[in-house]
C-alpha positions as a Markdown table, in Angstrom:
| # | Residue | x | y | z |
|---|---|---|---|---|
| 1 | Met | 67.0 | -77.4 | -16.1 |
| 2 | Thr | 64.7 | -74.6 | -15.8 |
| 3 | Cys | 64.1 | -72.1 | -13.5 |
| 4 | Ala | 60.8 | -71.7 | -11.4 |
| 5 | Lys | 59.7 | -69.0 | -9.4 |
| 6 | Lys | 62.7 | -67.1 | -7.8 |
| 7 | Gly | 65.0 | -69.2 | -9.8 |
| 8 | Arg | 64.6 | -72.5 | -8.7 |
| 9 | Ala | 65.8 | -75.6 | -10.7 |
| 10 | Ala | 64.8 | -79.3 | -10.2 |
| 11 | Asn | 63.4 | -78.4 | -6.9 |
| 12 | Arg | 66.9 | -77.0 | -5.7 |
| 13 | Pro | 67.4 | -73.3 | -4.9 |
| 14 | Cys | 69.9 | -71.5 | -7.6 |
| 15 | Ala | 70.8 | -68.0 | -8.7 |
| 16 | Pro | 69.2 | -66.8 | -11.8 |
| 17 | Ser | 72.7 | -66.5 | -13.1 |
| 18 | Arg | 73.3 | -70.5 | -13.0 |
| 19 | Cys | 70.3 | -72.0 | -13.6 |
| 20 | Pro | 69.9 | -72.9 | -17.3 |
| 21 | Arg | 66.3 | -72.9 | -19.0 |
| 22 | Leu | 65.0 | -75.0 | -21.7 |
| 23 | Thr | 62.0 | -73.5 | -23.2 |
| 24 | Gly | 60.0 | -73.2 | -26.4 |
| 25 | Met | 58.2 | -70.9 | -28.7 |
| 26 | Ser | 55.2 | -71.7 | -30.3 |
| 27 | Gly | 56.0 | -70.5 | -34.1 |
| 28 | Arg | 53.7 | -67.9 | -36.0 |
| 29 | Asp | 50.7 | -68.0 | -33.5 |
| 30 | Leu | 51.6 | -67.3 | -29.7 |
| 31 | Phe | 50.7 | -67.4 | -26.3 |
| 32 | Cys | 50.7 | -63.7 | -24.4 |
| 33 | Gln | 54.2 | -62.6 | -25.4 |
| 34 | Pro | 54.8 | -59.1 | -24.6 |
| 35 | Arg | 55.7 | -56.8 | -27.6 |
| 36 | Arg | 58.8 | -58.6 | -29.3 |
| 37 | Ile | 58.9 | -62.2 | -30.7 |
| 38 | Arg | 62.6 | -62.2 | -29.9 |
| 39 | Arg | 61.4 | -61.9 | -26.0 |
| 40 | Gly | 59.8 | -65.0 | -26.2 |
| 41 | Ala | 62.2 | -68.0 | -24.9 |
| 42 | Ala | 61.8 | -67.6 | -21.5 |
| 43 | Leu | 57.8 | -66.3 | -21.7 |
| 44 | Thr | 57.0 | -69.5 | -23.7 |
| 45 | Leu | 55.1 | -71.1 | -20.8 |
| 46 | Val | 53.4 | -67.7 | -20.6 |
| 47 | Phe | 52.4 | -68.8 | -23.9 |
| 48 | Ala | 51.0 | -72.0 | -23.1 |
| 49 | Ser | 49.9 | -71.6 | -19.6 |
| 50 | Val | 47.9 | -68.3 | -19.9 |
| 51 | Leu | 44.5 | -68.1 | -21.0 |
| 52 | Val | 44.9 | -64.9 | -23.1 |
| 53 | Ala | 46.4 | -65.6 | -26.4 |
| 54 | Gly | 46.8 | -69.4 | -28.1 |
| 55 | Ala | 49.1 | -70.8 | -30.6 |
| 56 | Ala | 48.0 | -72.9 | -33.6 |
| 57 | Thr | 49.5 | -77.0 | -33.0 |
| 58 | Gly | 49.9 | -77.9 | -36.1 |
| 59 | Ser | 52.9 | -78.9 | -38.1 |
| 60 | Leu | 55.0 | -75.6 | -38.8 |
| 61 | Pro | 56.0 | -75.4 | -42.8 |
| 62 | Glu | 59.4 | -76.9 | -43.6 |
| 63 | Ala | 60.6 | -73.4 | -44.3 |
| 64 | Asn | 60.1 | -72.6 | -40.3 |
| 65 | Arg | 62.6 | -75.3 | -39.3 |
| 66 | Arg | 66.3 | -75.2 | -39.0 |
| 67 | Thr | 68.8 | -77.8 | -39.5 |
| 68 | Ala | 70.9 | -79.0 | -36.3 |
| 69 | Ala | 74.0 | -77.2 | -38.1 |
| 70 | Glu | 72.1 | -73.9 | -38.2 |
| 71 | Ala | 71.0 | -74.0 | -34.3 |
| 72 | Gly | 74.6 | -74.8 | -33.4 |
| 73 | Arg | 75.9 | -71.9 | -35.5 |
| 74 | Ser | 73.4 | -69.7 | -33.9 |
| 75 | Ala | 74.3 | -70.9 | -30.1 |
| 76 | Ala | 77.9 | -70.4 | -31.5 |
| 77 | Arg | 77.4 | -66.7 | -32.0 |
| 78 | Ala | 75.7 | -66.4 | -28.8 |
| 79 | Pro | 77.4 | -63.5 | -26.9 |
| 80 | His | 78.7 | -64.9 | -23.3 |
| 81 | Arg | 76.9 | -64.0 | -20.4 |
| 82 | Ala | 79.4 | -61.9 | -19.0 |
| 83 | Asp | 79.5 | -59.8 | -22.2 |
| 84 | Val | 76.0 | -58.4 | -21.9 |
| 85 | Ala | 76.4 | -58.1 | -18.1 |
| 86 | Arg | 79.3 | -55.8 | -19.1 |
| 87 | Ala | 77.0 | -54.0 | -21.7 |
| 88 | Ala | 74.6 | -53.4 | -19.0 |
| 89 | Glu | 77.2 | -52.4 | -16.4 |
| 90 | Glu | 78.7 | -49.8 | -19.1 |
| 91 | Ala | 75.2 | -48.2 | -19.7 |
| 92 | Met | 74.4 | -48.2 | -15.8 |
| 93 | Ala | 77.6 | -46.1 | -15.6 |
| 94 | Asp | 76.6 | -44.0 | -18.4 |
| 95 | Gly | 73.6 | -43.4 | -17.1 |
| 96 | Thr | 71.6 | -44.9 | -19.8 |
| 97 | Ser | 69.4 | -48.1 | -19.9 |
| 98 | Pro | 71.1 | -51.5 | -18.6 |
| 99 | Met | 68.1 | -53.2 | -20.5 |
| 100 | Glu | 68.3 | -51.4 | -23.6 |
| 101 | Ala | 71.9 | -52.0 | -24.1 |
| 102 | Ala | 71.3 | -55.8 | -23.3 |
| 103 | Gln | 69.2 | -56.1 | -25.6 |
| 104 | Arg | 71.4 | -54.6 | -28.5 |
| 105 | Ala | 74.0 | -57.3 | -27.4 |
| 106 | Val | 71.2 | -59.6 | -27.9 |
| 107 | Ser | 70.1 | -58.9 | -31.0 |
| 108 | Arg | 73.4 | -58.3 | -32.7 |
| 109 | Ser | 74.3 | -62.0 | -32.0 |
| 110 | Gly | 72.4 | -63.8 | -33.8 |
| 111 | Asp | 71.2 | -66.0 | -30.7 |
| 112 | Arg | 67.8 | -67.0 | -31.9 |
| 113 | Trp | 66.5 | -67.6 | -28.4 |
| 114 | Gly | 68.0 | -64.8 | -26.6 |
| 115 | Ala | 66.3 | -62.4 | -24.8 |
| 116 | Val | 65.9 | -59.5 | -22.0 |
| 117 | Tyr | 63.1 | -59.0 | -19.8 |
| 118 | Ser | 61.9 | -56.5 | -17.6 |
| 119 | Pro | 61.8 | -57.4 | -13.8 |
| 120 | Gly | 58.0 | -57.3 | -13.9 |
| 121 | Glu | 57.8 | -59.3 | -17.0 |
| 122 | Tyr | 60.1 | -62.0 | -15.4 |
| 123 | Glu | 57.9 | -62.4 | -12.1 |
| 124 | Glu | 55.0 | -62.3 | -14.1 |
| 125 | Phe | 56.7 | -65.3 | -15.7 |
| 126 | Glu | 57.9 | -67.2 | -12.8 |
| 127 | Glu | 54.1 | -66.9 | -11.5 |
| 128 | Thr | 52.9 | -68.4 | -14.4 |
| 129 | Leu | 55.3 | -71.5 | -14.3 |
| 130 | Asp | 53.5 | -71.9 | -10.7 |
| 131 | Gly | 50.1 | -72.2 | -12.4 |
| 132 | Glu | 49.0 | -68.9 | -12.1 |
| 133 | Tyr | 48.4 | -65.8 | -14.1 |
| 134 | Thr | 45.8 | -62.5 | -15.0 |
| 135 | Gly | 44.2 | -62.7 | -18.1 |
| 136 | Val | 40.5 | -62.6 | -19.6 |
| 137 | Gly | 40.2 | -66.0 | -20.6 |
| 138 | Leu | 40.6 | -66.2 | -24.4 |
| 139 | Trp | 43.1 | -67.5 | -26.8 |
| 140 | Ala | 43.8 | -65.8 | -30.1 |
| 141 | Arg | 46.0 | -65.9 | -33.3 |
| 142 | Glu | 46.6 | -64.1 | -36.0 |
| 143 | Arg | 45.0 | -65.0 | -39.9 |
| 144 | Asp | 45.7 | -63.0 | -42.8 |
| 145 | Gly | 46.1 | -59.7 | -41.0 |
| 146 | Arg | 43.3 | -60.1 | -38.6 |
| 147 | Ile | 43.2 | -61.3 | -35.1 |
| 148 | Glu | 40.6 | -64.4 | -34.3 |
| 149 | Val | 39.7 | -65.8 | -31.2 |
| 150 | Thr | 40.3 | -69.8 | -31.0 |
| 151 | Arg | 39.0 | -70.6 | -27.8 |
| 152 | Val | 37.3 | -69.2 | -24.6 |
| 153 | Gly | 38.1 | -70.5 | -21.3 |
| 154 | Ser | 35.5 | -72.1 | -19.2 |
| 155 | Gly | 34.4 | -69.6 | -16.0 |
| 156 | Thr | 36.4 | -67.2 | -17.6 |
| 157 | Pro | 35.0 | -63.4 | -18.1 |
| 158 | Ala | 35.5 | -64.0 | -21.9 |
| 159 | Glu | 33.2 | -67.0 | -21.6 |
| 160 | Glu | 30.3 | -65.0 | -19.4 |
| 161 | Ala | 30.6 | -61.9 | -21.8 |
| 162 | Gly | 29.6 | -64.4 | -24.4 |
| 163 | Ile | 32.7 | -64.3 | -26.7 |
| 164 | Arg | 33.3 | -67.7 | -29.0 |
| 165 | Pro | 35.7 | -69.1 | -31.1 |
| 166 | Gly | 35.9 | -67.8 | -34.3 |
| 167 | Asp | 35.0 | -64.4 | -33.2 |
| 168 | Arg | 37.2 | -61.4 | -34.5 |
| 169 | Leu | 39.3 | -59.4 | -32.5 |
| 170 | Arg | 38.8 | -55.6 | -33.6 |
| 171 | Ser | 39.9 | -53.5 | -31.2 |
| 172 | Val | 41.7 | -53.7 | -27.6 |
| 173 | Asp | 40.9 | -50.5 | -25.7 |
| 174 | Gly | 40.2 | -48.2 | -28.6 |
| 175 | Arg | 43.2 | -49.5 | -30.7 |
| 176 | Lys | 42.6 | -50.9 | -34.2 |
| 177 | Val | 44.7 | -54.6 | -33.8 |
| 178 | Asp | 44.5 | -55.6 | -38.0 |
| 179 | Gly | 47.4 | -55.7 | -39.1 |
| 180 | Arg | 49.4 | -55.9 | -35.7 |
| 181 | Pro | 51.2 | -58.6 | -34.1 |
| 182 | Val | 49.4 | -60.9 | -31.8 |
| 183 | Thr | 52.1 | -60.6 | -29.6 |
| 184 | Glu | 51.1 | -56.3 | -29.3 |
| 185 | Val | 48.1 | -57.4 | -29.1 |
| 186 | Val | 48.2 | -59.7 | -26.2 |
| 187 | Ala | 50.5 | -57.3 | -24.1 |
| 188 | Ile | 47.4 | -54.7 | -24.6 |
| 189 | Leu | 44.8 | -57.6 | -23.1 |
| 190 | Arg | 47.1 | -58.9 | -20.4 |
| 191 | Gly | 47.3 | -54.9 | -19.4 |
| 192 | Asp | 51.1 | -55.4 | -19.2 |
| 193 | Thr | 51.5 | -51.7 | -18.8 |
| 194 | Thr | 49.5 | -51.4 | -16.1 |
| 195 | Glu | 50.9 | -51.7 | -12.8 |
| 196 | Glu | 47.9 | -53.9 | -11.2 |
| 197 | Pro | 46.6 | -55.6 | -14.0 |
| 198 | Ala | 44.1 | -58.1 | -11.9 |
| 199 | Gly | 40.7 | -56.2 | -11.7 |
| 200 | Ser | 41.6 | -53.6 | -14.0 |
| 201 | Ser | 39.1 | -53.7 | -17.4 |
| 202 | Val | 39.9 | -53.9 | -20.5 |
| 203 | Arg | 37.5 | -52.8 | -23.6 |
| 204 | Val | 37.4 | -55.2 | -26.6 |
| 205 | Gly | 36.1 | -54.8 | -29.9 |
| 206 | Leu | 34.4 | -57.8 | -31.4 |
| 207 | Gln | 32.7 | -58.8 | -34.5 |
| 208 | Arg | 30.7 | -62.2 | -35.3 |
| 209 | Gly | 29.5 | -62.1 | -39.2 |
| 210 | Ser | 28.0 | -58.7 | -39.9 |
| 211 | Arg | 27.7 | -58.3 | -35.6 |
| 212 | Val | 29.9 | -55.5 | -34.4 |
| 213 | Trp | 29.9 | -54.7 | -30.8 |
| 214 | Thr | 31.9 | -54.1 | -27.5 |
| 215 | Glu | 32.6 | -55.7 | -24.3 |
| 216 | Thr | 34.7 | -54.6 | -21.1 |
| 217 | Leu | 35.9 | -57.7 | -19.5 |
| 218 | Arg | 37.6 | -57.5 | -16.2 |
| 219 | Arg | 41.2 | -58.7 | -15.8 |
| 220 | Val | 41.5 | -61.7 | -13.0 |
| 221 | Arg | 43.7 | -63.7 | -11.4 |
| 222 | Leu | 43.3 | -67.3 | -12.9 |
| 223 | Ser | 44.6 | -70.5 | -12.5 |
| 224 | Arg | 44.9 | -73.6 | -14.7 |
| 225 | Asp | 45.3 | -77.3 | -14.1 |
| 226 | Ser | 48.1 | -78.1 | -16.7 |
| 227 | Val | 47.3 | -81.9 | -16.5 |
| 228 | Thr | 43.9 | -83.2 | -17.4 |
| 229 | Val | 42.5 | -86.9 | -17.0 |
| 230 | Arg | 39.7 | -88.7 | -18.4 |
| 231 | Glu | 39.0 | -92.2 | -19.4 |
| 232 | Leu | 38.2 | -93.6 | -22.5 |
| 233 | Pro | 36.3 | -96.6 | -24.2 |
| 234 | Gly | 39.1 | -99.5 | -24.8 |
| 235 | Pro | 39.7 | -99.0 | -22.1 |
| 236 | Val | 42.3 | -96.0 | -22.4 |
| 237 | Thr | 43.1 | -93.6 | -19.8 |
| 238 | Leu | 43.6 | -90.2 | -21.5 |
| 239 | Ile | 46.2 | -87.8 | -20.2 |
| 240 | Lys | 46.7 | -84.2 | -21.2 |
| 241 | Val | 49.5 | -82.4 | -20.1 |
| 242 | Ala | 49.2 | -78.8 | -21.5 |
| 243 | Ala | 52.1 | -77.6 | -20.0 |
| 244 | Phe | 55.0 | -78.6 | -17.5 |
| 245 | Thr | 54.3 | -76.4 | -14.8 |
| 246 | Lys | 54.8 | -76.5 | -11.5 |
| 247 | Gly | 53.5 | -79.8 | -10.1 |
| 248 | Ser | 52.5 | -81.4 | -13.5 |
| 249 | Gly | 55.0 | -84.1 | -13.4 |
| 250 | Ser | 53.7 | -85.4 | -10.1 |
| 251 | Ala | 50.3 | -85.0 | -11.6 |
| 252 | Val | 51.3 | -87.3 | -14.5 |
| 253 | Arg | 52.7 | -90.0 | -12.0 |
| 254 | Arg | 49.5 | -90.0 | -9.8 |
| 255 | Ala | 47.4 | -90.2 | -13.1 |
| 256 | Val | 49.4 | -93.3 | -14.1 |
| 257 | Arg | 49.2 | -95.1 | -10.6 |
| 258 | Arg | 45.3 | -94.1 | -10.2 |
| 259 | Ser | 44.2 | -95.6 | -13.8 |
| 260 | Pro | 42.4 | -98.5 | -13.9 |
| 261 | Ala | 43.9 | -102.2 | -14.0 |
| 262 | Gly | 44.4 | -103.0 | -17.6 |
| 263 | Thr | 44.0 | -99.6 | -19.4 |
| 264 | Gly | 46.1 | -98.4 | -22.2 |
| 265 | Ile | 47.8 | -95.3 | -21.4 |
| 266 | Val | 47.6 | -92.1 | -24.3 |
| 267 | Leu | 49.9 | -89.1 | -23.1 |
| 268 | Asp | 48.7 | -86.1 | -24.9 |
| 269 | Leu | 51.4 | -83.5 | -25.6 |
| 270 | Arg | 50.0 | -82.0 | -28.6 |
| 271 | Gly | 50.4 | -78.0 | -28.0 |
| 272 | Asn | 52.7 | -78.3 | -25.0 |
| 273 | Ser | 55.0 | -75.6 | -25.3 |
| 274 | Gly | 57.3 | -77.0 | -22.9 |
| 275 | Gly | 58.2 | -75.6 | -19.4 |
| 276 | Leu | 60.3 | -76.7 | -16.3 |
| 277 | Val | 62.5 | -79.6 | -17.4 |
| 278 | Ala | 62.7 | -81.2 | -13.9 |
| 279 | Glu | 58.6 | -81.5 | -14.1 |
| 280 | Ala | 59.0 | -83.3 | -17.9 |
| 281 | Val | 61.8 | -85.9 | -16.3 |
| 282 | Thr | 59.3 | -86.2 | -13.3 |
| 283 | Ala | 56.5 | -87.2 | -15.5 |
| 284 | Ala | 59.3 | -89.4 | -17.5 |
| 285 | Ser | 59.8 | -90.8 | -14.3 |
| 286 | Ala | 56.0 | -92.3 | -14.4 |
| 287 | Phe | 56.8 | -94.9 | -17.3 |
| 288 | Leu | 60.4 | -95.4 | -16.7 |
| 289 | Asp | 62.3 | -97.8 | -14.2 |
| 290 | Gly | 64.9 | -94.8 | -14.0 |
| 291 | Gly | 67.8 | -94.6 | -16.5 |
| 292 | Leu | 68.7 | -91.9 | -19.1 |
| 293 | Val | 65.9 | -89.1 | -19.9 |
| 294 | Ala | 68.6 | -86.9 | -21.7 |
| 295 | Thr | 71.7 | -85.3 | -22.1 |
| 296 | Tyr | 72.4 | -81.6 | -22.0 |
| 297 | Asp | 75.7 | -79.3 | -22.2 |
| 298 | Val | 75.9 | -75.9 | -20.8 |
| 299 | Glu | 79.3 | -73.9 | -22.0 |
| 300 | Gly | 80.8 | -77.2 | -23.1 |
| 301 | Glu | 80.2 | -79.1 | -19.8 |
| 302 | Gln | 78.1 | -82.3 | -20.3 |
| 303 | Arg | 75.4 | -83.0 | -17.8 |
| 304 | Ala | 72.6 | -85.6 | -17.7 |
| 305 | Leu | 68.6 | -85.9 | -16.4 |
| 306 | His | 67.6 | -89.5 | -15.1 |
| 307 | Ala | 64.2 | -90.8 | -14.4 |
| 308 | Arg | 63.4 | -92.1 | -10.7 |
| 309 | Ala | 62.9 | -95.5 | -10.4 |
| 310 | Gly | 60.0 | -97.5 | -10.0 |
| 311 | Gly | 57.8 | -96.3 | -13.0 |
| 312 | Asp | 55.3 | -98.5 | -14.5 |
| 313 | Thr | 57.2 | -99.8 | -17.7 |
| 314 | Thr | 54.1 | -102.4 | -18.5 |
| 315 | Arg | 51.0 | -100.7 | -19.6 |
| 316 | Pro | 50.6 | -99.8 | -23.2 |
| 317 | Leu | 51.5 | -96.2 | -24.2 |
| 318 | Val | 51.0 | -93.7 | -27.3 |
| 319 | Ala | 52.2 | -90.3 | -27.1 |
| 320 | Leu | 50.4 | -87.7 | -29.1 |
| 321 | Val | 52.8 | -84.5 | -30.9 |
| 322 | Asp | 52.4 | -82.2 | -33.0 |
| 323 | Gly | 54.0 | -79.0 | -34.3 |
| 324 | Gly | 53.2 | -77.7 | -30.8 |
| 325 | Thr | 55.0 | -79.9 | -28.9 |
| 326 | Met | 58.4 | -78.2 | -27.8 |
| 327 | Ser | 61.3 | -78.1 | -25.5 |
| 328 | Ala | 60.6 | -80.0 | -22.6 |
| 329 | Ala | 57.9 | -81.9 | -24.5 |
| 330 | Glu | 60.3 | -82.7 | -27.0 |
| 331 | Leu | 62.8 | -84.4 | -24.1 |
| 332 | Leu | 60.2 | -86.3 | -23.0 |
| 333 | Thr | 58.9 | -87.8 | -26.1 |
| 334 | Gly | 62.5 | -88.5 | -27.3 |
| 335 | Ala | 63.2 | -90.4 | -24.3 |
| 336 | Leu | 60.3 | -92.4 | -24.3 |
| 337 | Gln | 60.6 | -93.0 | -28.2 |
| 338 | Asp | 64.5 | -94.1 | -27.7 |
| 339 | Arg | 63.8 | -96.5 | -25.1 |
| 340 | Ser | 60.8 | -98.0 | -26.9 |
| 341 | Arg | 58.5 | -97.0 | -24.3 |
| 342 | Ala | 55.8 | -95.4 | -26.0 |
| 343 | Val | 54.5 | -95.3 | -29.9 |
| 344 | Val | 54.9 | -91.6 | -31.0 |
| 345 | Val | 51.9 | -90.8 | -33.0 |
| 346 | Gly | 51.1 | -87.8 | -34.3 |
| 347 | Ser | 53.5 | -84.9 | -36.7 |
| 348 | Arg | 56.9 | -83.7 | -36.5 |
| 349 | Thr | 57.4 | -81.9 | -33.2 |
| 350 | Phe | 58.7 | -78.1 | -33.4 |
| 351 | Gly | 62.6 | -78.5 | -32.6 |
| 352 | Lys | 63.3 | -76.4 | -29.7 |
| 353 | Gly | 66.0 | -78.0 | -28.0 |
| 354 | Ser | 68.5 | -75.5 | -26.7 |
| 355 | Val | 69.3 | -74.2 | -23.2 |
| 356 | Gln | 68.9 | -70.8 | -21.9 |
| 357 | Met | 70.4 | -69.5 | -18.8 |
| 358 | Pro | 69.4 | -66.1 | -17.3 |
| 359 | Thr | 71.6 | -63.4 | -16.0 |
| 360 | Arg | 70.2 | -60.7 | -13.2 |
| 361 | Leu | 71.3 | -57.2 | -14.9 |
| 362 | Pro | 71.9 | -54.0 | -12.5 |
| 363 | Asp | 68.6 | -52.5 | -12.7 |
| 364 | Gly | 67.0 | -55.9 | -12.0 |
| 365 | Ser | 66.0 | -57.0 | -15.8 |
| 366 | Val | 67.3 | -60.5 | -16.6 |
| 367 | Ala | 68.7 | -61.5 | -19.8 |
| 368 | Glu | 68.4 | -65.1 | -21.0 |
| 369 | Leu | 70.9 | -66.6 | -23.7 |
| 370 | Thr | 71.5 | -69.7 | -25.6 |
| 371 | Val | 74.2 | -71.8 | -23.5 |
| 372 | Gly | 73.9 | -75.6 | -25.0 |
| 373 | His | 71.4 | -77.9 | -26.6 |
| 374 | Tyr | 70.0 | -81.4 | -25.2 |
| 375 | Arg | 69.8 | -84.4 | -26.6 |
| 376 | Thr | 67.7 | -87.5 | -26.3 |
| 377 | Pro | 69.1 | -90.7 | -24.9 |
| 378 | Ser | 70.4 | -92.2 | -28.1 |
| 379 | Gly | 72.3 | -89.4 | -28.8 |
| 380 | Arg | 69.8 | -87.2 | -31.3 |
| 381 | Gly | 69.8 | -83.3 | -31.4 |
| 382 | Val | 66.6 | -81.6 | -31.0 |
| 383 | Asp | 67.0 | -78.3 | -32.2 |
| 384 | Gly | 66.0 | -77.6 | -35.4 |
| 385 | His | 65.1 | -81.1 | -36.4 |
| 386 | Gly | 62.0 | -81.7 | -34.2 |
| 387 | Ile | 60.8 | -85.5 | -33.2 |
| 388 | Thr | 59.4 | -87.5 | -36.2 |
| 389 | Pro | 56.6 | -89.7 | -35.0 |
| 390 | Asp | 56.7 | -93.4 | -35.6 |
| 391 | Leu | 52.9 | -92.9 | -37.2 |
| 392 | Glu | 52.1 | -90.0 | -39.0 |
| 393 | Ala | 48.3 | -88.9 | -38.1 |
| 394 | Gly | 46.6 | -85.7 | -38.5 |
| 395 | Glu | 43.0 | -84.6 | -36.8 |
| 396 | Arg | 42.4 | -88.5 | -36.3 |
| 397 | Ala | 45.5 | -89.0 | -34.2 |
| 398 | Leu | 43.6 | -90.1 | -30.9 |
| 399 | Glu | 41.6 | -92.4 | -33.2 |
| 400 | Arg | 44.8 | -94.2 | -34.2 |
| 401 | Ala | 46.4 | -94.4 | -30.7 |
| 402 | Glu | 43.6 | -96.1 | -29.5 |
| 403 | Thr | 43.8 | -98.4 | -32.3 |
| 404 | Ile | 47.5 | -99.0 | -31.5 |
| 405 | Leu | 46.7 | -99.6 | -27.7 |
| 406 | Thr | 44.5 | -102.1 | -28.5 |
| 407 | Gly | 46.8 | -103.8 | -30.3 |
| 408 | Leu | 49.5 | -103.5 | -27.8 |
| 409 | Gly | 47.3 | -104.7 | -25.2 |
| 410 | Arg | 46.5 | -108.1 | -26.9 |
């Protein structure tokens, strides 16, 4: 399962080289990934949790998806962790960069999700899994070569400066951003090159219609509740899980227990790019009375994930998904669908079902390589396929979910 702060997995301590990780990427529009898209396997929780840049959550074009066979071949081409570690050790002995040597090895491998991180990047990722992050409080995406603000967090420096969704980012710290990957723009916004980004400032050039201006924003440490709950008419309890960060699974369980008697539940996983698999399994335990959640293999060894006993198996349940639903969120969706516990509504999920395992390199950097894939309880492979909803729905998905719950309740 996935490593968290200082290499935790399933709430048990483990060494970084022994703990597999299941994460996902969000396609064209990415959350907070430093510099290179290939480095995004582990930082996908940064994508989902950090209020600095964002991802569109619509279905991905068919051309951006891969078949399970292709995904399997990619995993087969992935270098053994020992090979990457050896390349790093040889580079250290030669007086060259172990991290760069490992990056070259991963790049040559064809491993779609393989990545190498500096010690600082990896530490930042682990902090993000704990629900903390540094940023200015805005999401952004690339559109037609330009960077556009898609969302502004409440009470953040970006909101206080009057920045709105739809504003165009023209420059960051004097550097023009048109035509640059959104990942690079986000790295500058976050202050990835600053030793202590929290408290530092960043100048942002903006445009809204014909108005062009500059704002100086202060980077701050922020925290975010990845689970939000609200009551809807019907009666319906809407549980939105933005990412599976530490404690999110227990938050889902509490929300289900506290939901008024007689209400149906909508579990909104749209735009959830994954995270800690242990938290997704805990969330599954809110709706299942034990049993299988998923199976996965690590370098040929088969393993299984099981829900805890005692979940609520009687409330009507609808799960909302889309093309931004990835990895651990797909694992949860597949379990609820295969075990006939939920009606899945929305659009096909992303299709990130591979397992990455981190290896610490001599210079303190971390390499993550694909070592296997997970499957739903019925044996379906997710990687390259995604999960097809029971009912296709677009912008009116929540409305369709409420209608379904009315019927299930009756």
